[in-house]
C-alpha positions as CSV (number, residue, x, y, z in Angstrom):
1,X,-156.6,-125.7,-154.0
2,X,-160.4,-125.0,-154.4
3,X,-161.7,-122.9,-157.0
4,X,-163.3,-120.7,-154.3
5,X,-160.3,-120.0,-152.5
6,X,-157.5,-117.6,-153.6
7,X,-154.8,-118.9,-151.0
8,X,-151.5,-120.3,-152.0
9,X,-150.8,-123.6,-150.5
10,X,-147.4,-124.1,-149.1
11,X,-146.1,-125.7,-152.2
12,X,-147.0,-122.9,-154.5
13,X,-145.1,-120.6,-152.1
14,X,-142.0,-122.6,-152.4
15,X,-142.3,-122.3,-156.1
16,X,-142.8,-118.6,-156.0
17,X,-139.6,-118.1,-153.7
18,X,-137.5,-120.5,-155.4
19,X,-138.4,-119.1,-159.1
20,X,-138.0,-115.1,-158.0
21,X,-134.5,-116.0,-156.0
22,X,-133.2,-117.9,-159.2
23,X,-133.9,-115.2,-161.6
24,X,-132.7,-112.4,-159.0
25,X,-129.3,-114.5,-158.7
26,X,-129.4,-114.7,-162.3
27,X,-129.5,-110.9,-162.9
28,X,-127.0,-110.2,-160.1
29,X,-124.4,-112.6,-162.0
30,X,-125.2,-111.2,-165.6
31,X,-124.9,-107.4,-164.6
32,X,-121.8,-107.3,-162.1
33,X,-120.2,-105.6,-164.2
34,X,-120.1,-101.7,-164.7
35,X,-120.5,-101.6,-168.1
36,X,-123.5,-99.6,-169.7
37,X,-126.4,-101.9,-170.6
38,X,-127.5,-101.1,-174.2
39,X,-131.1,-101.3,-175.9
40,X,-130.6,-104.6,-177.4
41,X,-129.3,-106.2,-174.1
42,X,-132.0,-104.4,-172.2
43,X,-134.7,-105.8,-174.6
44,X,-133.6,-109.2,-174.3
45,X,-133.8,-109.4,-170.6
46,X,-136.9,-107.5,-170.2
47,X,-138.3,-110.3,-172.6
48,X,-136.7,-113.0,-170.1
49,X,-138.4,-111.2,-167.1
50,X,-141.5,-111.3,-168.8
51,X,-141.1,-114.9,-169.7
52,X,-140.3,-116.0,-166.4
53,X,-143.5,-114.2,-165.1
54,X,-145.6,-115.8,-167.8
55,X,-144.3,-119.4,-166.8
56,X,-145.4,-118.5,-163.0
57,X,-148.8,-117.7,-164.4
58,X,-149.0,-120.8,-166.2
59,X,-148.0,-122.7,-163.3
60,X,-150.8,-120.8,-161.3
61,X,-153.4,-121.7,-164.1
62,X,-152.4,-125.5,-164.5
63,X,-152.5,-125.9,-160.4
64,X,-155.0,-123.2,-159.3
65,X,-157.3,-122.4,-162.2
66,X,-157.8,-119.8,-164.4
67,X,-159.0,-117.1,-161.9
68,X,-156.1,-117.2,-159.9
69,X,-153.7,-116.8,-162.8
70,X,-155.8,-114.0,-164.2
71,X,-155.6,-112.2,-160.6
72,X,-151.9,-112.6,-161.1
73,X,-151.5,-111.4,-164.6
74,X,-153.6,-108.5,-163.8
75,X,-151.6,-107.2,-160.6
76,X,-148.5,-108.3,-162.6
77,X,-149.5,-106.0,-165.5
78,X,-151.0,-103.0,-163.4
79,X,-147.7,-102.9,-161.5
80,X,-145.6,-102.8,-164.8
81,X,-147.7,-100.0,-166.3
82,X,-147.8,-97.8,-163.3
83,X,-143.7,-98.5,-162.9
84,X,-143.5,-96.4,-165.8
85,X,-144.0,-93.1,-164.0
86,X,-141.8,-94.0,-161.2
87,X,-139.1,-95.1,-164.0
88,X,-139.5,-91.9,-165.8
89,X,-138.7,-90.0,-162.4
90,X,-135.7,-92.3,-161.9
91,X,-134.5,-91.0,-165.2
92,X,-134.8,-87.3,-164.0
93,X,-132.6,-88.3,-160.9
94,X,-130.2,-89.9,-162.5
95,X,-129.7,-86.7,-164.7
96,X,-129.8,-84.4,-161.9
97,X,-127.0,-86.3,-160.1
98,X,-125.0,-87.0,-163.3
99,X,-124.9,-90.6,-162.8
100,X,-123.0,-92.3,-165.6
101,X,-124.4,-95.0,-167.5
102,X,-122.2,-97.8,-166.1
103,X,-123.1,-97.3,-162.9
104,X,-127.1,-96.9,-163.2
105,X,-127.8,-100.4,-163.1
106,X,-126.0,-100.9,-159.6
107,X,-128.3,-97.8,-158.2
108,X,-131.4,-99.8,-159.8
109,X,-130.2,-103.0,-158.4
110,X,-130.6,-101.9,-154.7
111,X,-133.3,-99.8,-155.6
112,X,-135.0,-103.0,-156.7
113,X,-134.0,-104.9,-153.5
114,X,-135.6,-101.8,-151.4
115,X,-138.7,-102.2,-153.6
116,X,-139.0,-106.0,-152.8
117,X,-138.8,-105.3,-149.0
118,X,-140.8,-102.0,-148.9
119,X,-143.5,-103.5,-150.9
120,X,-143.7,-106.6,-148.6
121,X,-144.3,-104.4,-145.9
122,X,-146.9,-102.4,-147.3
123,X,-148.6,-105.7,-148.7
124,X,-149.2,-107.1,-145.2
125,X,-150.4,-103.8,-143.9
126,X,-152.8,-103.1,-147.0
127,X,-154.2,-106.4,-147.0
128,X,-154.8,-106.5,-143.2
129,X,-156.3,-103.1,-143.0
130,X,-158.8,-104.3,-145.5
131,X,-160.2,-106.8,-142.7
132,X,-161.1,-103.9,-140.9
133,X,-164.1,-103.2,-143.3
134,X,-165.2,-102.1,-146.7
135,X,-164.7,-98.4,-145.5
136,X,-161.1,-98.8,-146.1
137,X,-161.3,-99.7,-149.7
138,X,-163.1,-96.4,-150.1
139,X,-160.0,-94.6,-148.6
140,X,-157.6,-96.4,-151.1
141,X,-159.8,-95.5,-153.9
142,X,-159.5,-91.8,-152.8
143,X,-155.9,-92.0,-152.4
144,X,-155.3,-93.5,-155.7
145,X,-158.1,-90.9,-157.4
146,X,-156.1,-88.0,-155.8
147,X,-152.8,-89.3,-157.5
148,X,-154.5,-89.7,-160.8
149,X,-155.8,-86.1,-160.5
150,X,-152.3,-84.9,-159.5
151,X,-150.7,-86.6,-162.4
152,X,-153.8,-85.1,-164.7
153,X,-152.8,-81.8,-163.6
154,X,-149.1,-81.9,-163.8
155,X,-149.5,-82.6,-167.3
156,X,-145.9,-82.8,-169.0
157,X,-144.1,-80.9,-166.6
158,X,-140.2,-81.6,-167.3
159,X,-139.4,-83.7,-164.1
160,X,-135.5,-83.0,-165.0
161,X,-135.9,-79.6,-163.8
162,X,-136.7,-80.9,-160.4
163,X,-133.7,-79.6,-157.7
164,X,-133.1,-82.8,-155.6
165,X,-130.4,-81.0,-153.4
166,X,-133.0,-80.2,-150.6
167,X,-134.6,-83.6,-150.8
168,X,-135.4,-85.2,-147.6
169,X,-133.4,-88.4,-148.5
170,X,-130.5,-86.0,-149.4
171,X,-130.9,-84.4,-146.1
172,X,-131.0,-87.4,-144.1
173,X,-127.5,-88.8,-145.8
174,X,-126.0,-85.6,-145.0
175,X,-126.9,-85.8,-141.3
176,X,-125.0,-89.1,-140.9
177,X,-122.1,-88.5,-143.3
178,X,-120.0,-85.8,-144.8
179,X,-120.5,-85.5,-148.8
180,X,-117.3,-85.6,-151.0
181,X,-118.9,-84.2,-154.0
182,X,-117.3,-86.2,-156.8
183,X,-117.5,-89.9,-157.8
184,X,-115.0,-92.3,-156.7
185,X,-115.7,-95.2,-158.8
186,X,-118.8,-97.5,-158.1
187,X,-118.5,-96.5,-154.2
188,X,-121.2,-95.3,-152.2
189,X,-119.2,-94.6,-149.3
190,X,-115.5,-93.8,-149.2
191,X,-112.6,-93.5,-146.5
192,X,-110.4,-90.4,-146.0
193,X,-107.8,-92.3,-147.6
194,X,-109.5,-92.8,-150.6
195,X,-110.5,-89.1,-150.7
196,X,-107.1,-88.1,-150.4
197,X,-106.0,-90.5,-153.2
198,X,-109.0,-89.2,-155.4
199,X,-107.8,-85.6,-154.8
200,X,-104.2,-86.4,-155.9
201,X,-105.2,-87.3,-159.3
202,X,-104.2,-84.7,-161.9
203,X,-107.6,-84.0,-163.1
204,X,-108.5,-83.1,-159.3
205,X,-105.4,-80.8,-158.7
206,X,-107.6,-77.6,-158.9
207,X,-110.3,-78.9,-156.4
208,X,-110.4,-77.7,-153.0
209,X,-111.7,-80.1,-150.3
210,X,-110.8,-80.5,-146.6
211,X,-110.2,-83.8,-145.9
212,X,-110.7,-85.2,-142.2
213,X,-108.8,-88.1,-141.2
214,X,-110.7,-91.2,-139.9
215,X,-114.1,-90.1,-141.6
216,X,-116.0,-91.8,-144.1
217,X,-117.7,-90.1,-146.8
218,X,-120.9,-90.4,-148.7
219,X,-120.5,-89.8,-152.6
220,X,-123.1,-88.7,-154.9
221,X,-124.2,-92.2,-155.7
222,X,-125.3,-92.7,-152.1
223,X,-127.3,-89.5,-152.2
224,X,-128.7,-90.5,-155.6
225,X,-129.7,-94.0,-154.3
226,X,-131.2,-92.6,-151.2
227,X,-133.4,-90.3,-153.3
228,X,-134.1,-92.9,-155.4
229,X,-135.6,-95.3,-152.5
230,X,-137.6,-92.6,-150.9
231,X,-139.1,-91.8,-154.5
232,X,-140.0,-95.5,-155.0
233,X,-141.4,-95.8,-151.1
234,X,-143.9,-92.8,-152.0
235,X,-144.6,-94.4,-155.4
236,X,-145.5,-97.6,-153.5
237,X,-148.0,-95.6,-151.3
238,X,-150.4,-95.5,-154.4
239,X,-148.9,-98.7,-156.3
240,X,-149.7,-101.1,-153.5
241,X,-153.5,-100.2,-153.1
242,X,-153.8,-100.1,-156.9
243,X,-152.7,-104.0,-157.0
244,X,-154.7,-104.8,-153.8
245,X,-157.7,-103.7,-156.0
246,X,-157.2,-106.9,-158.2
247,X,-157.0,-109.2,-155.2
248,X,-157.1,-109.2,-151.4
249,X,-154.9,-112.4,-151.2
250,X,-151.4,-111.1,-149.7
251,X,-149.3,-113.7,-151.9
252,X,-151.1,-112.8,-155.0
253,X,-150.6,-109.2,-154.7
254,X,-147.0,-109.7,-153.4
255,X,-146.1,-112.3,-156.4
256,X,-147.6,-110.2,-158.8
257,X,-145.7,-107.0,-157.7
258,X,-142.4,-109.0,-156.9
259,X,-142.3,-110.3,-160.4
260,X,-142.9,-106.9,-162.0
261,X,-140.3,-105.3,-159.8
262,X,-137.7,-107.8,-160.9
263,X,-137.7,-106.9,-164.5
264,X,-137.6,-103.0,-163.8
265,X,-134.0,-102.9,-163.7
266,X,-133.8,-103.6,-167.4
267,X,-137.0,-102.2,-168.2
268,X,-135.4,-98.6,-167.1
269,X,-132.9,-98.8,-170.0
270,X,-135.4,-99.7,-172.5
271,X,-137.9,-97.1,-171.5
272,X,-134.7,-94.5,-171.5
273,X,-134.2,-95.0,-175.1
274,X,-137.7,-95.1,-175.9
275,X,-138.8,-92.3,-173.7
276,X,-139.3,-89.7,-176.7
277,X,-141.3,-92.3,-178.5
278,X,-143.8,-93.2,-175.9
279,X,-145.4,-89.5,-175.5
280,X,-148.7,-90.7,-174.8
281,X,-148.1,-93.6,-172.3
282,X,-148.3,-91.5,-169.3
283,X,-152.0,-90.9,-170.1
284,X,-152.7,-94.8,-170.0
285,X,-150.8,-94.4,-166.3
286,X,-153.6,-91.8,-165.5
287,X,-156.6,-93.9,-166.9
288,X,-155.7,-96.9,-165.2
289,X,-155.4,-95.1,-161.9
290,X,-158.9,-93.5,-162.5
291,X,-160.2,-97.4,-163.6
292,X,-158.6,-98.7,-160.2
293,X,-160.2,-96.0,-158.1
294,X,-163.4,-96.7,-159.7
295,X,-163.2,-100.5,-159.0
296,X,-162.3,-100.1,-155.3
297,X,-164.9,-97.7,-154.9
298,X,-167.6,-100.3,-156.5
299,X,-166.1,-103.2,-154.4
300,X,-166.4,-100.8,-151.3
301,X,-170.2,-99.6,-152.0
302,X,-171.1,-103.0,-153.0
303,X,-170.1,-104.7,-149.8
304,X,-171.9,-101.7,-147.9
305,X,-175.0,-101.3,-149.9
306,X,-175.4,-105.0,-152.1
307,X,-175.9,-103.2,-155.5
308,X,-174.4,-106.3,-157.1
309,X,-172.1,-104.3,-159.5
310,X,-168.6,-105.6,-159.9
311,X,-165.5,-105.8,-162.3
312,X,-164.3,-109.2,-163.0
313,X,-160.8,-110.3,-162.7
314,X,-160.8,-111.2,-166.5
315,X,-162.5,-107.6,-167.3
316,X,-159.5,-105.9,-165.4
317,X,-156.9,-107.9,-167.1
318,X,-158.4,-107.0,-170.6
319,X,-158.8,-103.3,-169.4
320,X,-155.1,-103.0,-168.1
321,X,-153.5,-104.7,-171.4
322,X,-156.0,-102.5,-173.6
323,X,-155.3,-99.3,-172.1
324,X,-151.5,-100.2,-172.4
325,X,-151.6,-100.9,-176.0
326,X,-153.6,-97.8,-176.8
327,X,-151.1,-95.9,-175.0
328,X,-148.2,-97.5,-177.1
329,X,-150.3,-97.3,-180.5
330,X,-151.4,-93.7,-179.9
331,X,-147.8,-92.8,-179.2
332,X,-146.6,-94.2,-182.5
333,X,-149.6,-92.7,-184.4
334,X,-149.7,-89.2,-182.9
335,X,-146.0,-88.7,-182.0
336,X,-145.1,-85.6,-179.8
337,X,-143.8,-82.3,-181.2
338,X,-140.2,-82.6,-182.2
339,X,-138.2,-80.3,-180.0
340,X,-136.5,-77.4,-181.9
341,X,-132.7,-77.6,-182.2
């Protein structure tokens, strides 16, 4: 591939698909049980996913040069950092639905699959819209800027106080399925016979519920995964334009997001354990959203008025990694106030 071309040739696309599918299958096999994932295991798997992503970046560097590799790494790092806020929201959703630790990685698995599919659709739409003209970049910049402002104004609001009983995803599931309000193992849907068997258990003797024959019931796990999917879909409206700001090449954008998303399932458990220590990480996310909005605005205005001011790929990578490091260091040096007992 020529140095001035950012497209992926066929063989690179094949390598990307093979590596991504193989890594996903390994993850499915390793986490097929319903045991809770501890911090040590989650940390090891997070390192594994980062190593896989860096290996792919090394492949891009060897075969396509420094610029393509830096664009991939910038998009990957940006998606990882921006996903932090989304994972915090998912923690609040799990808490509200009272999902046991052993079932959370099952829901996260389907959340990852949904994220892979929806981001692919959004990347195609987003990069296609950019072909309409530089004003599209300005619209993307405004969307990201507005998201950053909303996050900054929200401050430290506790998302665990949110009520998901009237969430659009919750209402949508209830429109198609009646809901049995108790967990039935790891099942998302259960038959009337399974509900009757569950009600016959000693611990449910005092629980009143009318069972209709031949009806399939949704469990709280299905309601939870529906809310997670819709929440991630809304997050993608900000995430995809942010990564598109790094590169217009669809496969660079999608591969960066794909590898980042694949590692989110295990990263969730790391963040869950360390959340109380990473008190300033959200500030890093907000700053990066402002940075990305500025980058898009500069790109758009340069195309319109040719002022010649641009932010290079390596500069973007250094900013993303630097801001992430500052957020972590600030959290360690200036921890939040301890909650009173």
